[in-house]
N, C-alpha and C positions, 0 to 999 in steps of 0.2 A: 603410476596407479591410475582406474576409474575412479573419480569421486562418487559417493553414495547419492542416489538420487532421493532430493529433499521428499518426495512422497512414502517412500519408502517405509515400512512399519519399524526402521531401526532408529529413526529421528524421533525422539520422545517429544513431548509437548512442553511448552514452556513451564516452569518450574510453580511461576504465579498463574498459570491460566486452568489448572482444576476447576471443572465444577463444584459448589459449594453443593454440599447433600441437601440444603435447603435455600430455597429462595423466599426473598421477603416481598409479600404483597402489599402494594404502597397504593392505597385509595386516591383520587384525584382531589379529596377533602386534606389528605393528609399532606400531599407532594406541594402542594401551592404555599403552606409556610416554610418548608422546606427548601423551597426554591426563591422565596422573598427573604429567608434569613440569609441564605449564601448571597444574595444581589447585595446585603446590608454588607457583609462579611468582606466583599471585594471592594464597594465604594467607600467603607470606611478603613481601607489596609488593614483589615483584621484583627480593628480593635473594637468593633461592635459585631454582631450577628454570628454565625455559624456556619463553617464551612459545610456545604451540602456532601452527604455520605449518604450515598444510594447503592452502595458496594451489597451485589446479590441480589438486588431487588427487580423485582417483576412490574417493567413498565411495558409490557407489549401492547403496542398502537397508539401510545401517547403520541400527543402533539407538542414538543418542544421548540417548534420552530422560532428561529429568529431570538432565543434564549440568552442571556449572558450566563454560560456555565465554564467561565477559567476557572481550571485547576478542581473542579469538581471530582466525587469519587465515583467511576461507576463501573469500577473492576467487578468482574463476574455476574454484571448485569445482565438479565436475559430485555433487550431490547429489538424484536421481533417487530420489524413493519414500522418501528418508530419515525417520527417527521422530524428530524434535526436541521431542516434546510437552514440558510444562513445563521444557523448557533454558533456562539463562540466559545469554541471547546479549548481553547488554547491550554497548552500545559494539564489537561484533565487528564487522569488516572482511569483507563479503560482497557486495562489488561485482563484478559481473558473476557472481554464481552463479548455477547452472541447479539451480534447487529445483522444477521439475515433479513435480506428486503428490506433493509433500514435506506432512510431518504436525508442522505447528508450534503444536497446538492449546495454548492458555494458556502458550507461550512467553514470556519476557522480552525485549524486542530493544528497549529505549529506548535512543535516540541510536544504535542500529546504523547502518550504512552499507551500503544494500540497494540503492543506484541502477543501473539496469541491468541487475538480476537476472532470472531468467524465473521466475516462481512461478505459469504456469498452472497451473489447477486444484487451486493449493496449499489447504491447510486450516490458517487463522491465527485460527479459532474463539475470544474471547475472550483473542488475543494483545495483549499489551501494546508497543506500538509507538511510545509517545510521543517526539517530538521525531526520528523513524526518518529515515534519509534515503532515499527510494525515488524519487527523479527517475529520470524514462524507465524504468521497471521494467515488465515487461511480466506480467501478472495477470489475463488472463479466466478468466471461471471461479473467480476464488479464492472459496472460502470464509472471511468476514471477521465472519460475525455477532457483532456484543456485543464486536469489538475496537475497542482502546481508540488513536486514531491524533492525540492532541490536540496541534497544531503538527507535523504529521509533513508533510515535503515530498513530495507526489506529483505534483508539476508534470508535464505530459505525458508520465504514467504510461496504461497501456493497463489497463483496467478492464473491458472489457466483457463485459455477464451474471454478473458480480461480485455476490456477496452480501454486502451491508456492513448488513444490517436490523438496527438499534439500535445500531450504531456511533457511537461517540464522535469526532467529525471537529471538533470546536470548533478555530478559527483553524488548520486544516489547510491547506496550499495545495496547489488542486487547479487551478490555470493550466492552460488547455489540456489538460487531462486528456481521454482517450477513456473516458466513462460510458455508451456506449449500451446500453438494455435490463438496467442494474444496478438492485440492488434496494436503496433506501436508506430503505425503511419505518421509521419512528420514529427515525431517526439525525439525531443534535445535530450541525448544519453550524453553530452560530452564530458568526459572522464568521467564516467560512471564506471561503476567495477561490478564485472558481470563475468568473473570467473566461477566457472563450473555451472554456471546458470545453464538451463535447461530450456531452448528457443526455438525445439523441434515443430516443425510449421507453423512459425510465426510470421507475421508481417511487419516487414520494416522498411517498406516504401517510403523513400526519402527521407529516412531518419536520422540524424545527424549522431554520429556515434565517434565524431575525432577523439583521440585521447582516449577511449573508451580500454578498457582492461578485460580484454576477452579470452585468456588461457583457459585451455579445455571448455570451453563454453559449445553447448554440441546446436548448430546450426541445420541441422539434416531437415531439408525440405520448406528450411527460410525463405522467402521472398523480399532480399535486398535491394530490389530496382531501385537505382538512384539515389541508393544510402550513400552517405559521407562516410569512409572509414579511414580517414587519412588519421596515419599518426597513432592509429590503435596499437595496443599493447598486446603481444603473447597472441596472436591470429598469425595461423600457420594455413600454407596452402589446402593442406586435408578439409581443413574446416568448410572453405571456400567450396572446395568441389562437391560437398555435401549439402549447401544449400541450392534453394531451386532457381535462384534467378538472380543473377545478378549484372543486369543490362544497364547500363548507365552507370554503376557503382562508381565509386573513387577510391579507389584502394591504397594501404603505404606504401611508400615510394618501394620497399623490397621485396612485392608483390602485383602479381597482375590476374585479370579475371581468366587467364589462359590456364590452364593444366601445365 
């Protein structure tokens, strides 16, 4: 039985990602002491200060670049075009946050909770998202070149037309993810779980897919030029036949590039 398309209306939004009825307006004069108290909270190992709580806060256009924001609460926050470049957001709660157009270049997001967030057209180039929870995140046209997503959960995420060239996706969970026309050239997808993923029209030139799980993944029109698919699991000849290009691709021993 064919799996449902994650972009269809049959998939409900993340339970914790529902937009609150009201947003909390935070003025710059109010934000500074909140961040200062949060820094003290981290520096004293939670003995002093207060964990920053910016849940459902309206922070559109704020410059938070380089800030230490580990464990901060930004769930359901409105973060359009916010500058979080080089920020430390390890283990931050960003569930359901709206980060459209945000800059997270080289941000540290290890083990961050970002499920159900909207990262449309956000820039996460060279960001570190090892072990991050991005389940059902909406990320079309996001820039993730050379991002580290090893072991991240991207199941059901929407990444159509995103740029993941050179990204580290080893052991990442991309089950049922929508990756239509995505750029994954030179990406490291070893042992990644791509079962039921939608890779229609994707570019996977020289991608490393050794040991990846590809059962019922859609590869229609995908460019697999020089991709390494050795030891890939669940891959069948019909999937390869639907791909646009297999020139130079290295295939599992039981398959060949020919029909």
